[in-house]
LOLODREN-914223 format. One record per residue: residue number from 1; x, z, y of N, C-alpha, C in turn; residue in three letters. Coordinates in nm, 2 decimals. Layout:
<rs>
[NUM; [X; Z; Y]; [X; Z; Y]; [X; Z; Y]; "Ala"]
...
</rs>
This chain:
<rs>
[1; [0.09; 0.01; -0.12]; [0.01; 0.01; 0.01]; [0.10; -0.01; 0.13]; "Met"]
[2; [0.05; -0.08; 0.22]; [0.13; -0.09; 0.35]; [0.11; 0.02; 0.43]; "Lys"]
[3; [0.21; 0.08; 0.51]; [0.19; 0.19; 0.59]; [0.12; 0.12; 0.72]; "Thr"]
[4; [0.09; 0.21; 0.83]; [0.03; 0.18; 0.91]; [0.11; 0.09; 1.04]; "Ala"]
[5; [0.23; 0.14; 1.00]; [0.35; 0.06; 1.08]; [0.37; -0.07; 1.03]; "Val"]
[6; [0.38; -0.09; 0.91]; [0.39; -0.21; 0.84]; [0.25; -0.30; 0.88]; "Gln"]
[7; [0.14; -0.26; 0.90]; [0.03; -0.32; 0.94]; [0.01; -0.35; 1.09]; "Asn"]
[8; [0.12; -0.29; 1.16]; [0.12; -0.31; 1.30]; [0.00; -0.24; 1.37]; "Asn"]
[9; [-0.04; -0.15; 1.32]; [-0.16; -0.06; 1.39]; [-0.10; -0.01; 1.55]; "Glu"]
[10; [0.03; -0.02; 1.55]; [0.07; 0.03; 1.68]; [0.12; -0.06; 1.78]; "Phe"]
[11; [0.07; -0.18; 1.78]; [0.12; -0.27; 1.85]; [0.07; -0.28; 2.01]; "Arg"]
[12; [-0.04; -0.19; 2.03]; [-0.09; -0.15; 2.17]; [-0.14; -0.01; 2.16]; "Thr"]
[13; [-0.15; 0.03; 2.27]; [-0.20; 0.18; 2.31]; [-0.35; 0.19; 2.24]; "Lys"]
[14; [-0.43; 0.07; 2.29]; [-0.57; 0.09; 2.23]; [-0.58; 0.08; 2.09]; "Ala"]
[15; [-0.50; -0.01; 2.00]; [-0.50; -0.02; 1.85]; [-0.44; 0.12; 1.78]; "Ser"]
[16; [-0.34; 0.18; 1.85]; [-0.31; 0.31; 1.80]; [-0.38; 0.42; 1.82]; "Ala"]
[17; [-0.48; 0.42; 1.91]; [-0.57; 0.51; 1.95]; [-0.70; 0.49; 1.84]; "Ile"]
[18; [-0.73; 0.38; 1.83]; [-0.84; 0.33; 1.75]; [-0.80; 0.37; 1.59]; "Lys"]
[19; [-0.68; 0.33; 1.56]; [-0.64; 0.37; 1.42]; [-0.64; 0.52; 1.37]; "Tyr"]
[20; [-0.60; 0.63; 1.47]; [-0.61; 0.76; 1.46]; [-0.75; 0.78; 1.46]; "Val"]
[21; [-0.84; 0.77; 1.55]; [-0.97; 0.80; 1.54]; [-1.05; 0.76; 1.42]; "Met"]
[22; [-1.03; 0.63; 1.37]; [-1.07; 0.56; 1.26]; [-1.03; 0.67; 1.13]; "Ala"]
[23; [-0.91; 0.72; 1.13]; [-0.88; 0.79; 1.02]; [-0.93; 0.93; 1.04]; "Ala"]
[24; [-0.95; 0.99; 1.13]; [-1.03; 1.13; 1.16]; [-1.16; 1.11; 1.12]; "Leu"]
[25; [-1.23; 0.99; 1.16]; [-1.38; 0.96; 1.13]; [-1.39; 0.94; 0.96]; "Ala"]
[26; [-1.28; 0.88; 0.90]; [-1.30; 0.88; 0.75]; [-1.26; 1.01; 0.67]; "Ala"]
[27; [-1.19; 1.10; 0.73]; [-1.19; 1.23; 0.67]; [-1.32; 1.31; 0.70]; "Ile"]
[28; [-1.37; 1.31; 0.84]; [-1.46; 1.37; 0.86]; [-1.60; 1.35; 0.78]; "Asp"]
[29; [-1.60; 1.21; 0.74]; [-1.73; 1.16; 0.66]; [-1.68; 1.17; 0.51]; "Ala"]
[30; [-1.57; 1.22; 0.48]; [-1.54; 1.26; 0.33]; [-1.50; 1.12; 0.27]; "Arg"]
[31; [-1.48; 1.01; 0.34]; [-1.44; 0.88; 0.27]; [-1.30; 0.88; 0.22]; "Lys"]
[32; [-1.21; 0.97; 0.29]; [-1.07; 0.98; 0.24]; [-1.02; 1.11; 0.25]; "Thr"]
[33; [-0.88; 1.13; 0.18]; [-0.83; 1.28; 0.20]; [-0.69; 1.24; 0.25]; "Glu"]
[34; [-0.67; 1.13; 0.29]; [-0.54; 1.08; 0.32]; [-0.50; 1.12; 0.47]; "Ser"]
[35; [-0.38; 1.19; 0.49]; [-0.34; 1.22; 0.60]; [-0.20; 1.16; 0.67]; "Phe"]
[36; [-0.21; 1.01; 0.60]; [-0.10; 0.94; 0.64]; [-0.08; 0.91; 0.77]; "Asp"]
[37; [-0.19; 0.94; 0.86]; [-0.17; 0.90; 0.99]; [-0.10; 0.98; 1.07]; "Phe"]
[38; [-0.05; 1.10; 1.00]; [0.02; 1.22; 1.07]; [0.16; 1.20; 1.03]; "Val"]
[39; [0.21; 1.10; 0.93]; [0.35; 1.11; 0.88]; [0.45; 1.07; 1.00]; "Ser"]
[40; [0.56; 1.09; 0.98]; [0.65; 1.10; 1.09]; [0.66; 0.96; 1.13]; "Thr"]
[41; [0.67; 0.87; 1.05]; [0.68; 0.74; 1.10]; [0.56; 0.69; 1.17]; "Ala"]
[42; [0.44; 0.73; 1.14]; [0.30; 0.72; 1.22]; [0.34; 0.78; 1.38]; "Asp"]
[43; [0.35; 0.90; 1.35]; [0.38; 1.00; 1.45]; [0.48; 0.91; 1.57]; "Val"]
[44; [0.59; 0.85; 1.51]; [0.68; 0.78; 1.58]; [0.64; 0.66; 1.65]; "Asn"]
[45; [0.55; 0.59; 1.56]; [0.47; 0.46; 1.63]; [0.38; 0.50; 1.72]; "Gly"]
[46; [0.31; 0.60; 1.71]; [0.20; 0.64; 1.82]; [0.27; 0.67; 1.94]; "Phe"]
[47; [0.39; 0.74; 1.95]; [0.46; 0.79; 2.05]; [0.48; 0.66; 2.15]; "Cys"]
[48; [0.54; 0.58; 2.06]; [0.60; 0.46; 2.14]; [0.50; 0.36; 2.17]; "Lys"]
[49; [0.38; 0.37; 2.12]; [0.25; 0.26; 2.16]; [0.20; 0.33; 2.27]; "Ala"]
[50; [0.20; 0.44; 2.31]; [0.14; 0.52; 2.44]; [0.22; 0.52; 2.55]; "Ile"]
[51; [0.35; 0.48; 2.53]; [0.42; 0.49; 2.64]; [0.53; 0.61; 2.64]; "Gly"]
[52; [0.54; 0.69; 2.54]; [0.65; 0.80; 2.56]; [0.78; 0.74; 2.56]; "Phe"]
[53; [0.87; 0.80; 2.64]; [1.02; 0.74; 2.63]; [1.09; 0.82; 2.54]; "Gln"]
[54; [1.04; 0.94; 2.49]; [1.11; 1.04; 2.38]; [0.99; 1.05; 2.28]; "Asp"]
[55; [1.01; 1.02; 2.17]; [0.92; 1.05; 2.06]; [0.91; 1.21; 2.02]; "Thr"]
[56; [0.79; 1.24; 1.97]; [0.76; 1.38; 1.94]; [0.80; 1.38; 1.77]; "Trp"]
[57; [0.81; 1.28; 1.72]; [0.82; 1.28; 1.57]; [0.97; 1.35; 1.53]; "Ala"]
[58; [0.92; 1.45; 1.46]; [1.07; 1.52; 1.40]; [1.12; 1.62; 1.49]; "Gly"]
[59; [1.07; 1.65; 1.61]; [1.16; 1.73; 1.71]; [1.06; 1.88; 1.70]; "Lys"]
[60; [1.15; 1.95; 1.74]; [1.12; 2.10; 1.74]; [1.01; 2.13; 1.87]; "Thr"]
[61; [0.96; 2.24; 1.86]; [0.89; 2.28; 1.98]; [0.94; 2.30; 2.11]; "Tyr"]
[62; [1.05; 2.37; 2.10]; [1.16; 2.39; 2.24]; [1.22; 2.27; 2.27]; "Asp"]
[63; [1.22; 2.16; 2.20]; [1.28; 2.01; 2.25]; [1.18; 1.97; 2.32]; "Val"]
[64; [1.04; 1.95; 2.26]; [0.93; 1.88; 2.34]; [0.88; 1.96; 2.44]; "Ile"]
[65; [0.89; 2.08; 2.43]; [0.81; 2.17; 2.54]; [0.92; 2.29; 2.57]; "Ala"]
[66; [1.02; 2.26; 2.64]; [1.12; 2.37; 2.70]; [1.04; 2.45; 2.80]; "Pro"]
[67; [1.12; 2.58; 2.80]; [1.08; 2.66; 2.91]; [1.11; 2.63; 3.02]; "Pro"]
[68; [1.00; 2.63; 3.12]; [1.02; 2.58; 3.25]; [0.93; 2.68; 3.35]; "Ala"]
[69; [0.95; 2.66; 3.48]; [0.87; 2.71; 3.57]; [0.93; 2.86; 3.59]; "Ser"]
[70; [0.86; 2.93; 3.69]; [0.90; 3.07; 3.71]; [0.84; 3.16; 3.62]; "Ser"]
[71; [0.74; 3.11; 3.56]; [0.69; 3.20; 3.44]; [0.78; 3.19; 3.31]; "Leu"]
[72; [0.84; 3.10; 3.31]; [0.94; 3.06; 3.21]; [0.86; 3.06; 3.06]; "Lys"]
[73; [0.75; 3.00; 3.08]; [0.68; 2.97; 2.93]; [0.70; 2.80; 2.92]; "Val"]
[74; [0.69; 2.77; 2.79]; [0.71; 2.65; 2.73]; [0.59; 2.56; 2.78]; "Asn"]
[75; [0.64; 2.44; 2.83]; [0.55; 2.33; 2.88]; [0.58; 2.18; 2.86]; "Ile"]
[76; [0.49; 2.11; 2.82]; [0.52; 1.96; 2.79]; [0.54; 1.89; 2.91]; "Val"]
[77; [0.63; 1.81; 2.93]; [0.68; 1.72; 3.04]; [0.54; 1.65; 3.11]; "Ala"]
[78; [0.56; 1.66; 3.23]; [0.46; 1.62; 3.30]; [0.41; 1.47; 3.29]; "Ala"]
[79; [0.50; 1.37; 3.27]; [0.46; 1.24; 3.24]; [0.41; 1.22; 3.08]; "Asp"]
[80; [0.43; 1.30; 2.99]; [0.39; 1.30; 2.86]; [0.25; 1.35; 2.87]; "Gln"]
[81; [0.22; 1.46; 2.92]; [0.13; 1.54; 2.93]; [0.00; 1.45; 3.03]; "Ala"]
[82; [0.05; 1.37; 3.10]; [-0.03; 1.29; 3.19]; [-0.11; 1.17; 3.11]; "Thr"]
[83; [-0.01; 1.11; 3.01]; [-0.04; 1.00; 2.92]; [-0.14; 1.07; 2.82]; "Ile"]
[84; [-0.13; 1.17; 2.78]; [-0.22; 1.22; 2.69]; [-0.39; 1.26; 2.75]; "Ile"]
[85; [-0.34; 1.31; 2.88]; [-0.49; 1.36; 2.95]; [-0.54; 1.21; 2.98]; "Leu"]
[86; [-0.47; 1.10; 3.03]; [-0.54; 0.99; 3.06]; [-0.61; 0.90; 2.94]; "Asp"]
[87; [-0.56; 0.92; 2.81]; [-0.59; 0.88; 2.70]; [-0.73; 0.94; 2.66]; "Ile"]
[88; [-0.74; 1.08; 2.67]; [-0.86; 1.16; 2.63]; [-0.97; 1.12; 2.74]; "Val"]
[89; [-0.93; 1.12; 2.86]; [-1.02; 1.10; 2.98]; [-1.10; 0.96; 2.93]; "Lys"]
[90; [-1.02; 0.87; 2.91]; [-1.08; 0.73; 2.86]; [-1.17; 0.75; 2.76]; "Thr"]
[91; [-1.12; 0.82; 2.64]; [-1.21; 0.83; 2.52]; [-1.34; 0.90; 2.56]; "Met"]
[92; [-1.34; 1.00; 2.64]; [-1.45; 1.05; 2.72]; [-1.56; 0.96; 2.79]; "Ile"]
[93; [-1.51; 0.89; 2.90]; [-1.56; 0.80; 2.95]; [-1.63; 0.69; 2.86]; "Arg"]
[94; [-1.55; 0.64; 2.74]; [-1.62; 0.54; 2.64]; [-1.70; 0.63; 2.53]; "Glu"]
[95; [-1.75; 0.74; 2.57]; [-1.84; 0.82; 2.49]; [-1.79; 0.83; 2.34]; "Asp"]
[96; [-1.66; 0.85; 2.33]; [-1.61; 0.87; 2.19]; [-1.64; 1.00; 2.12]; "Gln"]
[97; [-1.68; 1.09; 2.20]; [-1.71; 1.23; 2.17]; [-1.86; 1.27; 2.15]; "Phe"]
[98; [-1.90; 1.34; 2.04]; [-2.04; 1.37; 2.03]; [-2.04; 1.52; 1.99]; "Thr"]
[99; [-2.11; 1.59; 2.01]; [-2.14; 1.73; 1.96]; [-2.23; 1.73; 1.81]; "Ser"]
[100; [-2.20; 1.82; 1.74]; [-2.26; 1.81; 1.61]; [-2.41; 1.88; 1.61]; "Arg"]
[101; [-2.44; 1.95; 1.72]; [-2.58; 2.00; 1.72]; [-2.67; 1.93; 1.82]; "Asp"]
[102; [-2.62; 1.81; 1.84]; [-2.70; 1.71; 1.91]; [-2.70; 1.74; 2.06]; "Gly"]
[103; [-2.65; 1.85; 2.10]; [-2.64; 1.85; 2.26]; [-2.55; 1.77; 2.31]; "Thr"]
[104; [-2.57; 1.73; 2.45]; [-2.49; 1.63; 2.53]; [-2.33; 1.71; 2.54]; "Pro"]
[105; [-2.23; 1.58; 2.51]; [-2.09; 1.65; 2.50]; [-2.07; 1.66; 2.66]; "Phe"]
[106; [-2.00; 1.76; 2.69]; [-1.96; 1.79; 2.84]; [-1.85; 1.71; 2.86]; "Asp"]
[107; [-1.88; 1.60; 2.94]; [-1.78; 1.54; 2.99]; [-1.66; 1.57; 3.10]; "Lys"]
[108; [-1.72; 1.68; 3.16]; [-1.63; 1.75; 3.24]; [-1.51; 1.83; 3.20]; "Thr"]
[109; [-1.52; 1.83; 3.07]; [-1.43; 1.93; 3.01]; [-1.27; 1.93; 3.05]; "Ile"]
[110; [-1.26; 1.81; 3.08]; [-1.10; 1.78; 3.15]; [-1.09; 1.81; 3.29]; "Leu"]
[111; [-1.17; 1.82; 3.37]; [-1.19; 1.81; 3.51]; [-1.10; 1.90; 3.58]; "Asn"]
[112; [-1.09; 2.03; 3.53]; [-0.99; 2.13; 3.60]; [-0.84; 2.07; 3.59]; "Asp"]
[113; [-0.81; 1.96; 3.49]; [-0.66; 1.91; 3.50]; [-0.63; 1.78; 3.55]; "Phe"]
[114; [-0.74; 1.70; 3.56]; [-0.73; 1.57; 3.63]; [-0.69; 1.57; 3.78]; "Leu"]
[115; [-0.62; 1.48; 3.81]; [-0.57; 1.48; 3.98]; [-0.69; 1.52; 4.06]; "Pro"]
[116; [-0.66; 1.62; 4.18]; [-0.75; 1.68; 4.25]; [-0.84; 1.58; 4.33]; "Lys"]
[117; [-0.97; 1.59; 4.33]; [-1.06; 1.48; 4.39]; [-1.20; 1.53; 4.40]; "Ser"]
[118; [-1.26; 1.52; 4.53]; [-1.40; 1.55; 4.57]; [-1.49; 1.45; 4.47]; "Arg"]
[119; [-1.42; 1.33; 4.46]; [-1.52; 1.23; 4.41]; [-1.53; 1.25; 4.27]; "Lys"]
[120; [-1.40; 1.31; 4.20]; [-1.38; 1.35; 4.07]; [-1.43; 1.26; 3.96]; "Gly"]
[121; [-1.49; 1.31; 3.83]; [-1.50; 1.24; 3.71]; [-1.64; 1.30; 3.67]; "Phe"]
[122; [-1.70; 1.21; 3.62]; [-1.83; 1.26; 3.56]; [-1.92; 1.31; 3.63]; "Ala"]
[123; [-1.92; 1.29; 3.74]; [-2.03; 1.34; 3.87]; [-1.98; 1.48; 3.92]; "Gly"]
[124; [-1.87; 1.53; 3.88]; [-1.81; 1.66; 3.95]; [-1.66; 1.66; 3.99]; "Glu"]
[125; [-1.61; 1.74; 4.08]; [-1.49; 1.73; 4.13]; [-1.38; 1.75; 4.02]; "Ala"]
[126; [-1.27; 1.71; 4.06]; [-1.15; 1.74; 3.96]; [-1.04; 1.83; 4.05]; "Thr"]
[127; [-1.00; 1.93; 3.97]; [-0.93; 2.04; 4.04]; [-0.77; 2.03; 4.05]; "Leu"]
[128; [-0.70; 1.94; 3.94]; [-0.57; 1.90; 3.97]; [-0.48; 1.98; 3.89]; "Gly"]
[129; [-0.51; 2.08; 3.80]; [-0.43; 2.19; 3.75]; [-0.34; 2.11; 3.62]; "His"]
[130; [-0.27; 2.01; 3.65]; [-0.20; 1.96; 3.54]; [-0.11; 2.05; 3.46]; "Leu"]
[131; [-0.04; 2.14; 3.54]; [0.05; 2.24; 3.48]; [-0.02; 2.32; 3.36]; "Trp"]
[132; [-0.13; 2.35; 3.37]; [-0.20; 2.42; 3.30]; [-0.24; 2.34; 3.15]; "Glu"]
[133; [-0.23; 2.21; 3.19]; [-0.27; 2.12; 3.06]; [-0.13; 2.10; 3.01]; "Trp"]
[134; [-0.03; 2.10; 3.07]; [0.12; 2.10; 3.02]; [0.13; 2.22; 2.92]; "Gln"]
[135; [0.10; 2.34; 2.97]; [0.10; 2.47; 2.89]; [0.01; 2.43; 2.77]; "Tyr"]
[136; [-0.12; 2.43; 2.80]; [-0.20; 2.40; 2.68]; [-0.15; 2.31; 2.55]; "Ala"]
[137; [-0.09; 2.20; 2.61]; [-0.02; 2.11; 2.49]; [0.09; 2.19; 2.44]; "Leu"]
[138; [0.18; 2.25; 2.51]; [0.27; 2.34; 2.43]; [0.23; 2.44; 2.35]; "Ala"]
[139; [0.14; 2.50; 2.40]; [0.06; 2.60; 2.29]; [0.03; 2.57; 2.17]; "Val"]
[140; [-0.04; 2.43; 2.18]; [-0.10; 2.38; 2.04]; [-0.01; 2.29; 1.98]; "Glu"]
[141; [0.12; 2.28; 2.03]; [0.22; 2.23; 1.94]; [0.28; 2.33; 1.85]; "Leu"]
[142; [0.26; 2.46; 1.86]; [0.28; 2.55; 1.76]; [0.20; 2.52; 1.62]; "Glu"]
[143; [0.10; 2.43; 1.61]; [0.05; 2.38; 1.50]; [0.12; 2.28; 1.43]; "His"]
[144; [0.23; 2.21; 1.51]; [0.32; 2.12; 1.45]; [0.43; 2.15; 1.35]; "Gly"]
[145; [0.56; 2.11; 1.38]; [0.66; 2.12; 1.30]; [0.73; 2.26; 1.30]; "Arg"]
[146; [0.71; 2.31; 1.41]; [0.81; 2.45; 1.44]; [0.76; 2.55; 1.34]; "Thr"]
[147; [0.60; 2.59; 1.37]; [0.58; 2.69; 1.27]; [0.57; 2.65; 1.13]; "Arg"]
[148; [0.54; 2.76; 1.04]; [0.50; 2.74; 0.89]; [0.37; 2.66; 0.86]; "Gly"]
[149; [0.29; 2.66; 0.96]; [0.17; 2.59; 0.91]; [0.16; 2.47; 0.98]; "Thr"]
[150; [0.23; 2.35; 0.94]; [0.24; 2.22; 1.00]; [0.10; 2.15; 0.98]; "Asn"]
[151; [0.02; 2.14; 1.09]; [-0.10; 2.07; 1.06]; [-0.10; 1.94; 1.13]; "Val"]
[152; [-0.03; 1.93; 1.26]; [-0.05; 1.82; 1.34]; [0.09; 1.73; 1.33]; "Thr"]
[153; [0.19; 1.79; 1.27]; [0.30; 1.70; 1.27]; [0.36; 1.66; 1.40]; "Asn"]
[154; [0.33; 1.72; 1.52]; [0.36; 1.70; 1.66]; [0.28; 1.56; 1.70]; "Asn"]
[155; [0.16; 1.54; 1.64]; [0.09; 1.41; 1.68]; [0.04; 1.43; 1.83]; "His"]
[156; [0.07; 1.36; 1.93]; [0.04; 1.40; 2.05]; [-0.13; 1.39; 2.07]; "Pro"]
[157; [-0.18; 1.29; 1.99]; [-0.34; 1.28; 2.03]; [-0.41; 1.41; 1.94]; "Leu"]
[158; [-0.37; 1.43; 1.83]; [-0.43; 1.55; 1.76]; [-0.40; 1.68; 1.83]; "Leu"]
[159; [-0.30; 1.70; 1.92]; [-0.27; 1.82; 1.98]; [-0.35; 1.83; 2.10]; "Thr"]
[160; [-0.37; 1.71; 2.17]; [-0.47; 1.71; 2.30]; [-0.60; 1.75; 2.22]; "Gly"]
[161; [-0.64; 1.69; 2.12]; [-0.76; 1.74; 2.06]; [-0.80; 1.88; 2.03]; "Leu"]
[162; [-0.70; 1.93; 1.99]; [-0.71; 2.08; 1.97]; [-0.73; 2.15; 2.08]; "Val"]
[163; [-0.65; 2.11; 2.20]; [-0.67; 2.18; 2.32]; [-0.83; 2.16; 2.37]; "Val"]
[164; [-0.85; 2.06; 2.35]; [-1.01; 2.03; 2.39]; [-1.11; 2.10; 2.32]; "Met"]
[165; [-1.07; 2.12; 2.18]; [-1.16; 2.21; 2.11]; [-1.18; 2.34; 2.16]; "Ala"]
[166; [-1.05; 2.40; 2.23]; [-1.05; 2.56; 2.28]; [-1.13; 2.55; 2.40]; "His"]
[167; [-1.11; 2.44; 2.46]; [-1.17; 2.44; 2.61]; [-1.33; 2.42; 2.60]; "Leu"]
[168; [-1.38; 2.38; 2.48]; [-1.52; 2.38; 2.46]; [-1.58; 2.52; 2.44]; "Thr"]
[169; [-1.49; 2.61; 2.40]; [-1.50; 2.77; 2.40]; [-1.53; 2.82; 2.57]; "Glu"]
[170; [-1.43; 2.76; 2.63]; [-1.41; 2.83; 2.76]; [-1.29; 2.74; 2.84]; "Asp"]
[171; [-1.35; 2.69; 2.95]; [-1.28; 2.62; 3.02]; [-1.14; 2.68; 3.10]; "Lys"]
[172; [-1.16; 2.80; 3.09]; [-1.04; 2.88; 3.12]; [-0.93; 2.94; 3.01]; "Leu"]
[173; [-0.99; 2.90; 2.88]; [-0.90; 2.93; 2.78]; [-0.76; 2.96; 2.80]; "Tyr"]
[174; [-0.70; 2.88; 2.87]; [-0.53; 2.86; 2.86]; [-0.50; 2.95; 2.97]; "Tyr"]
[175; [-0.58; 2.97; 3.08]; [-0.54; 3.05; 3.20]; [-0.53; 3.20; 3.13]; "Ala"]
[176; [-0.65; 3.24; 3.07]; [-0.66; 3.35; 3.02]; [-0.55; 3.37; 2.91]; "Arg"]
[177; [-0.52; 3.28; 2.83]; [-0.42; 3.30; 2.74]; [-0.28; 3.32; 2.79]; "Leu"]
[178; [-0.23; 3.25; 2.91]; [-0.12; 3.28; 2.95]; [-0.11; 3.42; 3.00]; "Leu"]
[179; [-0.22; 3.48; 3.06]; [-0.21; 3.64; 3.10]; [-0.18; 3.72; 2.97]; "Cys"]
[180; [-0.26; 3.67; 2.85]; [-0.25; 3.74; 2.72]; [-0.08; 3.75; 2.67]; "Met"]
[181; [-0.03; 3.62; 2.69]; [0.08; 3.59; 2.63]; [0.20; 3.70; 2.69]; "Glu"]
[182; [0.18; 3.67; 2.82]; [0.28; 3.74; 2.92]; [0.26; 3.89; 2.93]; "Leu"]
[183; [0.13; 3.94; 2.90]; [0.12; 4.08; 2.89]; [0.18; 4.14; 2.75]; "Glu"]
[184; [0.17; 4.06; 2.64]; [0.24; 4.09; 2.51]; [0.38; 4.08; 2.52]; "Gly"]
[185; [0.44; 3.99; 2.60]; [0.57; 4.02; 2.62]; [0.63; 4.12; 2.71]; "Glu"]
[186; [0.55; 4.18; 2.79]; [0.58; 4.29; 2.88]; [0.57; 4.41; 2.79]; "Leu"]
[187; [0.45; 4.42; 2.72]; [0.46; 4.54; 2.64]; [0.58; 4.55; 2.54]; "Thr"]
[188; [0.61; 4.42; 2.46]; [0.69; 4.43; 2.37]; [0.83; 4.47; 2.43]; "Asn"]
[189; [0.86; 4.42; 2.55]; [1.01; 4.45; 2.62]; [1.00; 4.60; 2.65]; "Ser"]
[190; [0.92; 4.66; 2.66]; [0.90; 4.80; 2.70]; [0.91; 4.88; 2.57]; "Val"]
[191; [0.83; 4.83; 2.44]; [0.88; 4.91; 2.31]; [0.98; 4.90; 2.29]; "Leu"]
[192; [1.06; 4.77; 2.30]; [1.19; 4.76; 2.23]; [1.29; 4.81; 2.33]; "Ala"]
[193; [1.25; 4.90; 2.45]; [1.34; 4.96; 2.54]; [1.47; 4.88; 2.58]; "Lys"]
[194; [1.39; 4.77; 2.62]; [1.49; 4.67; 2.71]; [1.53; 4.70; 2.85]; "Lys"]
[195; [1.62; 4.67; 2.89]; [1.68; 4.70; 3.03]; [1.59; 4.71; 3.14]; "Ser"]
[196; [1.59; 4.78; 3.25]; [1.49; 4.79; 3.35]; [1.45; 4.64; 3.41]; "Ala"]
[197; [1.59; 4.58; 3.42]; [1.57; 4.46; 3.48]; [1.48; 4.34; 3.40]; "Ala"]
[198; [1.53; 4.36; 3.26]; [1.42; 4.27; 3.18]; [1.28; 4.31; 3.19]; "Val"]
[199; [1.24; 4.43; 3.19]; [1.11; 4.46; 3.21]; [1.05; 4.43; 3.34]; "Ile"]
[200; [1.11; 4.43; 3.41]; [1.09; 4.41; 3.58]; [1.06; 4.26; 3.55]; "Ala"]
[201; [1.12; 4.17; 3.50]; [1.11; 4.04; 3.50]; [0.98; 4.03; 3.43]; "Asp"]
[202; [0.96; 4.06; 3.32]; [0.83; 4.03; 3.25]; [0.73; 4.07; 3.33]; "Tyr"]
[203; [0.73; 4.20; 3.41]; [0.62; 4.26; 3.47]; [0.61; 4.16; 3.59]; "Ala"]
[204; [0.69; 4.10; 3.65]; [0.69; 3.99; 3.75]; [0.59; 3.86; 3.70]; "Lys"]
[205; [0.65; 3.84; 3.61]; [0.58; 3.71; 3.54]; [0.45; 3.72; 3.49]; "Arg"]
[206; [0.41; 3.86; 3.45]; [0.28; 3.88; 3.41]; [0.19; 3.89; 3.53]; "His"]
[207; [0.23; 3.95; 3.65]; [0.16; 3.95; 3.76]; [0.12; 3.82; 3.82]; "Gln"]
[208; [0.23; 3.74; 3.81]; [0.20; 3.60; 3.87]; [0.10; 3.54; 3.79]; "Ile"]
[209; [0.08; 3.55; 3.66]; [-0.01; 3.49; 3.58]; [-0.12; 3.54; 3.60]; "Ala"]
[210; [-0.16; 3.69; 3.63]; [-0.28; 3.74; 3.68]; [-0.33; 3.68; 3.78]; "Lys"]
[211; [-0.27; 3.67; 3.90]; [-0.30; 3.59; 4.04]; [-0.34; 3.48; 3.98]; "Val"]
[212; [-0.26; 3.38; 3.92]; [-0.30; 3.23; 3.90]; [-0.45; 3.24; 3.82]; "Tyr"]
[213; [-0.49; 3.33; 3.73]; [-0.60; 3.36; 3.64]; [-0.70; 3.36; 3.77]; "Phe"]
[214; [-0.68; 3.47; 3.84]; [-0.78; 3.53; 3.93]; [-0.82; 3.38; 4.02]; "Gly"]
[215; [-0.74; 3.33; 4.08]; [-0.76; 3.20; 4.16]; [-0.84; 3.10; 4.08]; "Arg"]
[216; [-0.80; 3.08; 3.93]; [-0.89; 2.99; 3.85]; [-1.03; 3.03; 3.84]; "Arg"]
[217; [-1.03; 3.19; 3.82]; [-1.17; 3.22; 3.78]; [-1.24; 3.20; 3.92]; "Leu"]
[218; [-1.19; 3.24; 4.04]; [-1.26; 3.23; 4.17]; [-1.31; 3.07; 4.20]; "Glu"]
[219; [-1.23; 2.98; 4.14]; [-1.25; 2.83; 4.14]; [-1.42; 2.81; 4.07]; "Glu"]
[220; [-1.44; 2.89; 3.96]; [-1.55; 2.87; 3.89]; [-1.68; 2.95; 3.93]; "Lys"]
[221; [-1.67; 3.02; 4.03]; [-1.75; 3.10; 4.08]; [-1.85; 3.05; 4.18]; "Leu"]
[222; [-1.99; 3.04; 4.17]; [-2.08; 2.98; 4.24]; [-2.12; 3.07; 4.36]; "Thr"]
[223; [-2.18; 2.99; 4.47]; [-2.25; 3.09; 4.57]; [-2.33; 3.20; 4.52]; "Glu"]
[224; [-2.40; 3.20; 4.40]; [-2.47; 3.28; 4.40]; [-2.43; 3.40; 4.32]; "Asp"]
[225; [-2.29; 3.41; 4.31]; [-2.22; 3.51; 4.24]; [-2.16; 3.62; 4.35]; "Trp"]
[226; [-2.15; 3.74; 4.32]; [-2.10; 3.84; 4.41]; [-2.01; 3.90; 4.34]; "Glu"]
[227; [-1.90; 3.94; 4.38]; [-1.77; 4.01; 4.33]; [-1.80; 4.14; 4.36]; "Ile"]
[228; [-1.82; 4.25; 4.24]; [-1.85; 4.39; 4.28]; [-1.75; 4.45; 4.37]; "Pro"]
[229; [-1.79; 4.55; 4.43]; [-1.68; 4.64; 4.52]; [-1.72; 4.61; 4.66]; "Gly"]
</rs>
């Protein structure tokens, strides 16, 4: 049997996306149990097809998403994150996502991360928090090659879809998670009796994350809300 690479499934971005989504649909419909589309060769082919300068195939977590910014948390490069964001946005526009319970799919699910605009997308303003999308992708890359449970094999589209799954639970999922992650690191540094300088650094980063989350939460408040106090 020929591989997807041999069948030239990755000749264009559109054909690569179509191939992956068809494979997922076949698995969902129980027509196949094959996960060949997440082979290292296929992930490499997909990365090239969508325009990545560097493939994610076979790379470790820290190589794909090194620690960056004042918070020193792992994030995916902005150019790669933007490519994945644009792909998923196009898929939303083309109605490629549906809900299992028959309720309308929330087309604004990515609006917090798309370039800031009053005109926005799907009838609502977009907020421009690309950094948070970069962080979200890095978080879900933990389902790739680095950890013991390799589910996605670093596939960019699958990683983006995992992010979307969590956003359906809460659009502030990753802003909340950032606070929790840094609070955990702060607590562990205290328990490990790290130096005062190290603990102070963790405390500062945790405080920045809390302020960021507060601002993100404020964005979500309507005029009908009142903050107690």
